[in-house]
C-alpha positions in Angstrom: 55.2 -37.4 12.5 56.6 -36.9 9.1 54.7 -40.0 7.7 51.4 -38.7 8.8 52.0 -35.1 7.7 52.6 -36.7 4.2 49.6 -38.8 4.5 47.6 -35.7 5.7 49.3 -33.5 2.3 48.6 -36.8 -0.2 44.6 -37.0 1.6 44.4 -33.6 1.0 45.7 -33.6 -2.7 43.5 -36.1 -3.9 40.3 -34.7 -1.7 41.5 -31.5 -4.0 41.6 -33.2 -6.9 38.4 -34.8 -6.5 36.6 -31.3 -6.1 38.3 -30.0 -9.2 37.0 -33.0 -11.0 33.3 -32.4 -9.5 33.4 -28.6 -10.4 33.1 -29.5 -14.0 29.2 -29.6 -15.3 29.8 -32.9 -16.6 33.3 -34.4 -17.1 35.0 -35.6 -20.5 35.2 -39.0 -21.6 35.3 -38.9 -25.3 36.8 -36.2 -27.6 35.2 -35.4 -30.9 36.1 -37.1 -34.0 34.6 -38.0 -37.1 33.5 -41.4 -35.5 31.1 -39.4 -32.8 30.0 -37.4 -35.6 28.7 -39.9 -37.4 26.6 -41.4 -33.9 25.3 -37.2 -33.8 23.9 -37.7 -36.7 22.2 -40.8 -36.0 20.9 -39.9 -32.7 19.8 -36.8 -34.0 17.7 -39.1 -36.6 16.4 -41.1 -34.0 16.2 -39.4 -30.7 15.6 -35.7 -31.0 12.2 -35.5 -30.6 9.6 -32.9 -30.8 8.4 -33.5 -26.9 12.3 -33.5 -25.7 11.8 -30.3 -23.6 7.9 -31.7 -22.7 8.5 -35.2 -21.7 8.3 -35.5 -17.5 10.4 -38.9 -18.2 13.4 -37.0 -18.9 13.1 -34.4 -15.3 16.7 -32.5 -17.2 14.9 -31.1 -19.5 11.1 -31.0 -18.6 10.1 -27.8 -19.2 13.3 -25.7 -20.8 12.4 -22.7 -22.2 13.6 -22.0 -25.0 13.3 -20.0 -28.3 14.6 -21.0 -31.9 18.4 -20.5 -31.2 18.1 -22.1 -27.5 16.7 -25.7 -29.3 19.7 -25.5 -31.7 22.3 -25.2 -29.0 20.3 -27.7 -26.9 20.9 -30.2 -29.2 24.2 -30.1 -29.5 24.3 -29.8 -25.7 22.5 -32.6 -24.1 24.3 -35.1 -26.8 27.6 -33.9 -25.2 26.3 -34.5 -21.7 25.1 -37.9 -22.5 27.9 -39.1 -24.2 30.3 -37.4 -21.9 31.7 -35.2 -24.6 33.5 -31.8 -24.2 30.4 -28.8 -25.6 32.4 -25.6 -26.1 30.9 -22.1 -27.6 32.3 -18.7 -28.2 31.8 -16.3 -25.2 30.1 -13.1 -26.3 31.1 -11.1 -23.7 34.3 -11.8 -23.5 36.2 -11.7 -26.8 38.7 -14.7 -27.1 37.0 -16.7 -24.4 34.6 -19.9 -24.3 31.7 -21.0 -22.3 31.9 -24.9 -22.0 30.8 -27.6 -19.7 33.9 -27.2 -17.5 32.6 -24.2 -16.0 32.4 -24.7 -12.1 29.8 -21.8 -11.5 27.3 -24.8 -10.3 29.2 -26.6 -8.0 27.4 -26.4 -5.0 24.4 -28.2 -7.1 23.7 -31.9 -7.8 24.8 -33.3 -11.1 21.6 -33.3 -12.8 21.0 -29.3 -11.6 24.1 -28.3 -12.7 23.4 -29.7 -16.2 20.0 -27.3 -16.4 21.1 -24.9 -15.1 23.7 -24.8 -17.4 21.5 -25.1 -20.3 19.6 -22.2 -19.0 23.2 -20.2 -19.3 23.4 -21.3 -22.2 20.5 -20.0 -23.8 20.7 -16.8 -22.5 24.5 -16.5 -23.6 23.5 -17.1 -27.1 21.4 -16.3 -30.3 21.2 -16.8 -33.8 23.5 -14.1 -33.9 26.2 -16.2 -32.0 25.8 -18.9 -34.2 27.2 -17.8 -37.1 30.3 -17.6 -35.1 29.8 -21.3 -33.3 29.1 -22.7 -37.0 30.4 -22.8 -40.5 28.9 -23.4 -43.9 29.1 -26.5 -45.9 28.3 -27.8 -48.9 24.7 -28.8 -50.2 25.7 -32.4 -50.7 27.0 -32.5 -47.8 23.6 -31.7 -45.6 23.1 -34.9 -42.6 20.9 -34.8 -39.3 22.2 -32.5 -36.8 23.7 -29.7 -39.4 20.9 -26.5 -38.9 19.8 -23.4 -40.8 20.7 -20.2 -39.7 19.0 -16.9 -40.6 21.2 -14.3 -38.0 18.3 -12.5 -35.8 16.1 -13.7 -37.4 15.4 -17.9 -37.3 17.2 -21.0 -36.9 16.0 -24.9 -37.4 17.7 -28.1 -36.8 18.3 -30.4 -39.7 16.6 -33.7 -38.1 16.5 -36.3 -40.9 17.0 -35.9 -44.8 14.7 -38.2 -46.8 15.2 -40.3 -49.7 13.9 -38.0 -51.5 16.6 -35.6 -51.0 14.4 -33.3 -48.4 16.3 -32.1 -45.6 13.4 -32.0 -42.6 13.8 -29.5 -40.1 12.5 -29.0 -36.4 12.3 -25.5 -34.9 11.3 -23.4 -31.9 10.1 -20.0 -32.1 9.2 -16.4 -29.8 8.7 -16.0 -26.8 11.0 -18.1 -25.0 9.1 -20.9 -23.0 8.9 -24.5 -22.9 7.0 -26.1 -25.9 7.0 -28.8 -28.3 9.4 -28.4 -31.0 7.5 -28.0 -34.6 8.1 -30.2 -37.1 8.1 -29.8 -40.9 8.8 -32.3 -43.7 10.0 -29.6 -45.4 13.2 -27.2 -46.4 14.0 -23.9 -43.9 12.1 -21.2 -46.0 14.8 -19.0 -46.5 18.3 -18.7 -49.1 21.1 -17.7 -47.8 21.7 -14.1 -48.8 23.7 -12.2 -45.7 27.0 -11.0 -47.3 29.2 -11.6 -44.3 28.4 -15.4 -45.1 26.8 -16.0 -41.8 23.8 -17.7 -42.7 22.7 -20.5 -44.9 23.1 -24.2 -43.7 26.0 -24.9 -41.3 27.7 -27.2 -39.2 28.9 -26.7 -35.4 32.6 -26.2 -34.8 34.4 -29.3 -33.0 35.6 -28.1 -29.5 39.2 -28.1 -30.4 38.3 -26.0 -33.6 36.1 -23.4 -31.8 38.9 -20.7 -32.1 40.0 -21.3 -35.7 38.0 -18.9 -38.6 35.5 -20.8 -40.6 36.9 -21.1 -43.7 39.3 -23.4 -41.5 36.7 -26.0 -40.4 36.5 -29.7 -42.3 34.5 -29.4 -45.0 33.8 -25.9 -45.3 32.3 -24.2 -48.6 30.4 -21.2 -49.7 29.1 -23.2 -52.9 25.5 -22.4 -51.2 25.9 -18.7 -51.6 27.1 -18.7 -54.7 24.4 -20.8 -56.1 21.5 -18.9 -54.7 23.3 -15.5 -56.0 23.3 -17.5 -59.7 19.8 -18.4 -59.3 18.7 -15.2 -58.0 17.1 -16.4 -54.5 14.4 -18.3 -55.9 13.6 -20.3 -53.3 12.2 -23.1 -55.0 15.2 -23.4 -57.7 17.3 -23.6 -54.7 16.0 -26.3 -52.7 15.1 -28.3 -56.1 18.9 -28.3 -56.3 19.7 -29.4 -53.0 17.1 -32.0 -53.2 18.5 -33.4 -56.6 22.2 -33.3 -54.8 20.9 -35.2 -51.7 18.2 -37.6 -52.8 18.3 -41.2 -53.7 15.4 -41.6 -55.5 13.6 -39.0 -57.7 11.2 -36.2 -55.6 7.5 -37.3 -56.9 5.3 -34.7 -58.0 3.1 -35.0 -54.7 5.8 -34.5 -52.4 7.3 -31.2 -54.2 4.2 -29.7 -54.3 3.8 -31.0 -50.4 6.8 -29.6 -49.2 6.4 -26.6 -51.2 2.7 -25.9 -49.5 5.0 -26.2 -46.4 7.6 -23.8 -46.8 4.8 -21.6 -47.9 2.8 -21.6 -44.6 5.8 -21.4 -42.5 7.1 -18.4 -44.6 3.4 -16.2 -44.1 3.5 -17.4 -40.6 6.9 -15.9 -39.7 5.9 -12.7 -41.4 3.3 -12.4 -38.6 6.2 -12.1 -36.2 7.6 -8.9 -37.9 4.4 -7.6 -38.1 4.0 -7.9 -34.3 7.1 -6.8 -33.6 6.6 -3.5 -35.6 3.2 -3.0 -33.8 4.6 -3.9 -30.8 7.8 -1.2 -31.1 5.7 1.4 -32.6 3.2 1.3 -29.5 6.7 1.8 -27.4 7.5 4.5 -29.1 4.8 6.1 -29.4 4.3 5.7 -25.4 7.4 7.6 -24.9 6.0 11.0 -26.7 7.8 10.0 -30.6 4.7 9.1 -33.0 7.5 8.0 -36.1 9.9 5.9 -36.5 13.5 7.1 -37.3 14.8 6.0 -41.1 17.0 2.8 -39.2 14.0 2.2 -37.3 11.8 1.8 -40.1 14.3 -0.1 -42.0 14.3 -2.3 -39.3 10.8 -2.9 -38.8 9.5 -2.5 -42.8 9.5 -5.8 -45.0 9.6 -4.6 -48.8 12.1 -7.7 -49.2 10.0 -10.1 -47.3 7.1 -9.1 -49.3 8.4 -9.6 -52.6 9.4 -12.7 -51.8 6.6 -14.3 -50.8 5.2 -12.7 -53.8 8.0 -14.5 -56.0 7.3 -17.8 -53.7 3.5 -17.7 -55.1 4.4 -17.4 -58.3 7.1 -20.4 -57.9 4.4 -22.3 -56.5 2.1 -21.6 -59.3 5.0 -22.6 -61.9 5.5 -25.7 -60.5 1.5 -26.8 -60.6 1.5 -25.4 -64.3 4.7 -27.7 -64.9 2.7 -30.6 -63.4 -0.1 -29.9 -65.4 -3.9 -31.8 -64.6 -5.0 -31.5 -61.2 -5.2 -35.3 -59.9 -8.1 -35.5 -57.5 -6.9 -38.4 -55.2 -4.1 -36.2 -54.3 -4.4 -34.6 -51.2 -1.3 -31.8 -51.8 -2.7 -31.4 -55.1 -6.5 -30.6 -53.6 -4.6 -28.1 -51.1 -2.7 -26.3 -54.1 -5.9 -26.2 -56.1 -7.9 -24.4 -53.1 -5.0 -21.9 -52.8 -4.5 -20.9 -56.8 -8.0 -21.6 -58.3 -9.9 -18.4 -59.5 -13.0 -20.6 -58.8 -14.6 -20.4 -55.0 -13.3 -24.1 -53.7 -16.2 -26.7 -51.8 -16.8 -25.6 -48.3 -15.2 -29.3 -48.0 -12.4 -28.6 -49.6 -11.6 -24.7 -48.1 -11.7 -26.6 -44.8 -8.9 -29.1 -45.9 -7.0 -26.4 -46.6 -7.1 -24.3 -43.5 -6.7 -27.8 -41.3 -3.3 -27.8 -43.0 -2.5 -24.4 -42.5 -3.6 -21.2 -41.4 -1.9 -17.9 -41.5 -1.8 -16.2 -37.9 -1.8 -12.6 -38.4 -0.6 -11.8 -35.2 1.0 -13.2 -31.9 -1.1 -14.1 -29.2 -4.2 -13.3 -30.7 -6.9 -15.5 -32.7 -6.6 -13.6 -35.6 -5.8 -16.0 -38.8 -6.3 -15.7 -43.0 -6.4 -18.3 -45.1 -3.3 -18.7 -47.6 -6.0 -18.5 -50.6 -7.1 -15.1 -49.3 -3.4 -14.2 -48.4 -2.5 -15.0 -51.9 -5.6 -12.9 -53.6 -4.0 -10.1 -51.4 -0.5 -10.8 -52.5 -1.7 -10.5 -56.1 -3.7 -7.4 -55.6 -0.5 -5.9 -53.6 -2.7 -5.1 -51.1 -0.2 -5.9 -48.4 1.7 -2.9 -46.3 5.1 -3.0 -46.0 5.2 -0.2 -43.7 5.5 -0.3 -40.1 3.4 2.5 -39.2 0.3 1.0 -40.7 -2.0 -0.5 -38.4 -2.6 -4.6 -38.5 -5.4 -5.0 -41.6 -3.4 -2.9 -43.9 -0.8 -5.1 -43.1 -2.3 -7.9 -44.8 -4.2 -6.4 -47.1 -7.6 -6.8 -45.6 -8.8 -3.5 -46.0 -8.7 -3.1 -49.8 -8.4 1.0 -49.7 -4.9 2.3 -50.0 -3.0 2.8 -47.0 -2.0 7.1 -46.6 0.8 7.3 -44.6 1.5 9.8 -41.7 4.8 9.1 -41.3 8.1 9.7 -43.1 9.0 6.4 -45.6 12.4 5.5 -46.3 
């Protein structure tokens, strides 16, 4: 009788241990260290593709709805899952607590469904703001695939590769949250670190064992990029020139630099459409509530004077680069695009078509309402863009040339 009881108890303990082991989203078989970080970087370089969420051959990730921060977290999460490594990030709702693959919330689901539900949960519980806490800033010469760029509250990128010419190629999702192909761009993110709390810039994920340690205590922590950005007065071209020189295995050609600057300009201009759309949507919302004008804080949140000033500086910086390059080379496609943007004379139709195939500026989300880079440059130089979030869409982009007469307070 005693022997039967002992065997029964032993079986119960083994069953309990087995159920506890299966409770996790996935079990950990490895631990993060420098060797696994190197494998992670190689995996990002070779396996992190723009169709990661649109490939039916990978059913766990297929049609995963994501925005920019979701895609960043998913990159680290998927590698952790596929290699049975721990995935741990901070819990925004519970200070001092974490979200990890050890969660048993989805224990009733098959293993693959657990992973997908965990991905959705992490996406719901994180953001670009959360990334400032789950990552830390690194030295510019140390940027590697798998690192990220964060502009908290605005946007985030995955560093997909670093070219021989020292260009940090990026991939990114966007808003609204939906299943989509990631956008890959052979150019630096179009931001310069300027967050006074040092929460933006080029960053690296904290390893799980270090998740509760302060950024300054992380291996490879560096404030260099913030100091450099300030010294260069936040000039994007000068800042990225320094990065490329530190990462390069060979000099960057004039064509390569022209193309990466035009790509960054295209992204930056299209990013403005998100701000303009958000402002118009918010204005419509408060007017539906019976309030015509934004408060000072609302105005500050939705106006774009700093962004519009940087757009002006961006065009000026590219023009200076082209002046430095000198004579236009008709064999160079990037040079032909640049000429179509900056030439005083109206370019031939075929040259404008080529430029527009390369980049058009979508002036608002969800509508087929576009502007050419050349038109945007002309409107910027004419000081026609309006930063006031109360202004109608055509005024915001300088399509209407007459001065905008504000009917609401400006701050």
